[in-house]
N, C-alpha and C positions, 0 to 999 in steps of 0.2 A: 493797262494795269499789269503789275508784275507780282508774281508769287514766288518768293525766294525760298530756296532750300539749301541748307548747308550740308556739305558732304565731305567725307574723308578727312575730318579733323577731329581728333579726340584721343582717348586713352585706351590702353589695351591690356587685356589679360587673356591667356589661353591655357587649356589643360595640356600639360606636357608639350606645350608649343603647338597644340593641334585643335583643341576645342575652345571656342570663344567664350569668354566670361564677361562680366560687366563691372567696371570700376573706372574711376578717373582719379586724377591727382593734380597738384599744382603744376606739375609737368606730366608728360606722357610716358616717361621712363619710370617703371614701377619696381623698386628694389625687392619687395617681397616675392615677386615673380621670378627674379633671377636665381634665387636659391631659397629653399624652404626654411632654412635656419634664420633668414633675415627678419622674419616677423618678430622674433624675440629681441631685436635690436632697434627696430623702427628705422632701419637703413643707416644708422650711425656707425661710422668707422668701417664701412663695408670693404673698402679697397686695401685696408691694412690688416684685417683680422687674420686671414690665411690660416685658420685653425680647423677647417673642414674642407671637403672636396669642392664646395661651392666656389672656392678661389679660382677654379678653372675658368670661370667667367668673370668674377668680380675683380680679380687681378691675377693673370696667368703667371706672373713672376713669383707669386707666393707658393707655387707648386714645388719649388726646390726645398721647402721646409719639411717635406714629407720624406720619411725614410722607409715607408712601406705603402703598398697600394691602399686606396680607400674608395669606396662606393657610397654615395649618399642619394637617397630618393625619398619622396614623401608626397603628401597631399595637403591641399589648402582649400578652405572654404571662405568665400567672399560674400558679404551681405551689404547692400547699399540702401541708405535711407535718403531720399531726395524728393520733396514734394513741391510742385510748382503751382502758384496761385497768380492768375493774371490780374493786372490793374484794369478793371472793366471800363473805366472812364476813358482810358487812353489806348484801348485795344480795339482794333477794327475787325477782328476775326471772331466768329462765333465758335464756341466749343467748351468742353468741360475743363475743370482744373486738371492738372496732370501730375503724375508721379511716375518715377521709374518703376517698372514692374518688380515687385519684391520677391526674391527667392534666394536661396543659398546656392552659390555657383561653385562647382568643383574646379580647381586648377592644380598645378603641380610642376615639379622640375626634377631633373636627374643630373648627377655629376660624377665624374670618375677621374682619379689622379693615379698615375703610376710612375715612380722613380725608375730611371734606366741605369743610372750610375751616380757617382757622387756629385756630378755636375749637371746632368740632363734629366728632365722629367717631361712627361707628356700627360695630356688630359683630354676630356671630352665633356661638353655641357649641352644639355637639351632643355630649352626654356622658351618662354615668351615674355619679353621684358617691356613690350611697347604696344599700345593700341587702345581700342575701345570696342565695347559691345553693349548696347543699351536698347531698350524698347519701351514703348508707351502704348496707351489705348489708342485705337483707331480714330476715336472721335475727340481727342484732346485738342486744346486750343492751338498747340504747336504742330499739328499734323501736316501743315503745308511746308514745314521744315524737315520733319522726319517722324516716322512711327517705329522705325527699326534701323539702327545703324551699327555696322560691324567693320572694324579695321583691325586686323591682327597680323602679326609678323613673327611666326614661330621660327626658331633658329636651331640649327645643329652646328656646334662650334668645336672643332679640334684645336688644341693648343699645345704649345711647346715652351719650355722654360730652360734657361741656362744660368748656373751659378758661377758668376765671374770670379768672386772671391768670398771671404767670410762675411762681408758686409754688403755685397751688391749682387742682386739677381735681376735678370731681365726676362721677359716673356711676351708671347703674342699668339694671336689666333685669327682665323678668318671664319666668320659665321655665314653659313649658307642660309639665306633668309627668304622665306616664302611669304610674300605680302598678299593679303586677300582683303578686298574692300567690297562692301555691299551696303546699299542704302535703299530704303523704301519710304515713300511718303505719299500723301494724298494730294490731289490736284483739283483746285476749284475750276468749275466750268468756265471756259474763256468767254470774253465779250459780254459778261454780265448775265449769262444764261442761268436759269434755274435748273436744279437737278442734283442728284447725288454726286459726291466727289469722284473724280477719276483716280487712277493709280499710276505712279511713276517708280520704276525700279532701275538702279544702276549697279553693276557688279563687274569685277575683273580681278585678276591675280597677276603677280609678277615676281620673278626671282631677282635677288640682288645679293651683294656681298657687303658685309660690314667688318671693318678691321678693329681689332682689340689689342692694344699695346699696353704693357705694364712694366713698372719698375718697383722693386722692393729694396729698401735700404734698412740695414740693421746696424746702426752706429754703436749701439751697446746691446749687451745680452738681454736687457730688460725692455728695449724699445725698438719698434720697427715702424717705418714710414712707407706708405704705399702711394703710388701715383698711377692712375689708369686713364687712358685716352680711348674713346670710341669715335670712329670716323663717321662722317656724314654719309648717308646712304639714300639713293634715289629709288623710289618705287614708282615706276612709270605705268600707272593705270590708264589705259586707253581703251574705251569701249563705247558701244552704242547704248541707247536708252530704250527701255521697254515701257511703253505708255498704253494704258487701256482705260476704257470707260469715259473717254473725253469726247464730247459732242462737238463736231466741227460743222457749222452751217455753211450753206453755199455763200461764197463771198467773191469779191472782186478777185480775178485771177492773179492780179499783181500783189495780193495780200495772202500769200501762201501760209499754211500752218503746218509745221514740221512735227510729226508725232514720233519719229524715230531718227536719231542722229548717230551716224557711225563715226568712229574716230574721235570721240569726246576725250579731251586731254584732262585727266584728273591726277597729275603727278603729285606725289607726296614725298617730302624729305624727312627721313629719320635724322634728327640733328646730331652734329658732333657734340661731344661732351668731354670735360676734363674734371676728374675728381681726385682729391688728395685726402689722406687720413693718417692718423697716428694711433698706435696701440702701445700702451705703456704698462708694464707689470709693476704696480706700485709696491706690492709685497707678495707673500706666498698665497694670500687669499684673494687679493683685489687687483683687477686690471681696469684701467680707464681708457676710453676711446674718444676721439674727436674727428670731425670730417668737415670738408668744405667742397663745393662743386659748382660747376657752371655748365649750362646746357643751352645751345644756340637755337632756341625755339622761334626766334624772329625769322628764321628761314624755313619754318614749317607751316603747313596748313594754308598755303596761299591758293586755296580752291574754294569757289562758291558756285553752285549750280542754280540757275534761275529758270523758272517756267513762266514765260511771258505770253502775250497774245499772239505770238508767232511760233510758239513752241519752246523747245529747250535751248537755253543759251548759257554761257559761262562768263564769269567775271573773276578777278583775281584779288589777292592781298587781304587777308583777315587781320593784318596789323597786330600780330602776336609779339610778345616780348621775350627776351632771354630770361632764363630761370636760374636762380641761385639757391644752393642747398647748404644748410648748416646743421650739424648734428653732434650730440654728445651721448656717451653710453658707458656701461660698465659691465664687468663680469665678476661674480663673487663665488668662491668655492666654499659652499656651505658645509659639505662633507667631502671626503676624498672621492666619492662616487657620484656627487651631485653638485652641479654648477648652476647658478642662477644668473640671468642676464636681464638688462634693462636698457632702454634708449629713448631719446627724444630727438626729433629732427623737425626742421622748418624749411619749406620750399616756397619761394615767392611765386606769385601767380603769373601764368603766361598770357592772361587776358585781363583787361580792365572792365569796369562796369559798362563802359561805352562800347567796347568791342566784343563782349562775351556772346558767343552764339547760343541760342536757346537749347540746341541739342548737345552742347558740350559745356555743361555748367562747371567751369574751372575757377578756382580761387586759390588764395594762399592756403597752404596745407600744413596743419599741425599734426604731427604723428607721434604717438606714444606706444612703446612696446615693452612687453615682459615675456620672458622665456625661461626654459630650463633644459639641462642636458644631464641625463642619467646614464652612467656607465654600468650596463647590465653585466658584462664580462669583458675580458681583455680585448676581444675582437668585435664588440658590439656596443654601440651607444644609441639610445633613443632620446628624442627631444621633442619639444613643441614650443610654440610661441603665439602670442596674440598682439596684434597691432590695432589700435583704434585711431582713425584719421578724422579730423574735424576740419570742415571748410566753412561752416556757418551759413549765413544768409548771403545769397548771390543775386543781385539785381540783374534783370534782363531789360535792355532798352532797344526799342525799334527793331526787333528781330522778326522781319516779315509781317509787320503790322501788329506785333504782340509786345506788350510791356507787362512786366510783373516781377516776381521774385521767387527763387528757390529758397526754401526755409530749412534751416537746421540740417544741412547736408553733411553726412558722415558715412564712413566706410568701416566695417569691422572685418578683420582678417584673422582666421585661426588656422594654424598649421601644425602638422605632426610629421615626424620623419625618423628615419633610421640611418645609421652610419655603420658600415662594415669595414673594418680596417685590420 
């Protein structure tokens, strides 16, 4: 008999790239976490905007548009709604209905841009753009997959940009990434024994580098086109497991039961991605934005940890799919000191109904965003944004003996920030 547990595949948010939060998306790169101003655009046109210090990450080439230093920082609150109901007729595991524990989770980001000359600019971004942190009740029906999972990758990224001529700029940076993975789950007693569940815990951390390369084209004064590439990054989590509360009876010596395994290979890939966007100033009041992107999630999440009648084992290949992004948005100057923003984006799902893990309820993502920017004085702008993300109903099939459905999955994200320039 085998009790499956899915580990180290999911989405991520962290506070200033340090504290884990809880959210997921059609993909695991989360634009609202790269910059606090993105919630007001729903991620649309991100790599072409270059109108606040968040461009240090979203497209380093955009830093050449600044003629004075700017600092931007803020806070974001994330709230998740996700309720799971098992199909009792086709589920072999006893347990309660499950929902992600509901709470408002604080996150945030920081960015700095400084021009050095007419051609050179530098910047710094601190953020957490990738990962997962979710937890459930200890007695829910999916407890043999997970009761608490965290995968975070906070980054500190210095960047540099060079203005080649009036219409072309290039930029790049290297993000120092601290990956941290932890998973906790319950373990049924082996060999059909009665008794309370045991516990299994896996955790590790790893440093890695991710490259961020950008190009900004400005063929006309009213139009700019941005292109951004993020490199693939390996997080090589290798650790033993901590198992407790599992009863191992006297057995044939040839049928050993392994409670602790050293050197368990849980490598995770942060996928490479390419995004392109356009920002067009339609008139003095209105600007329109559009974006398209690709993220290679077919190379991510090829990790599954199983607990069978001989202890902990591993298998590979979650059969994820690449993700496509499409977005449209706008900026409207309501008054000289007040700008309103809006956006809509769609991300395809990285998993299908057949392959969706119970602990990572991922689906196609519809994101809607509204925001504002208020110029308080010449050197200070405050702003905020709200994104509402809808994933709908997500079936789960044959996930460690559990069948069922997540219902009305949604995420609400509210951000506030300040820009000093």
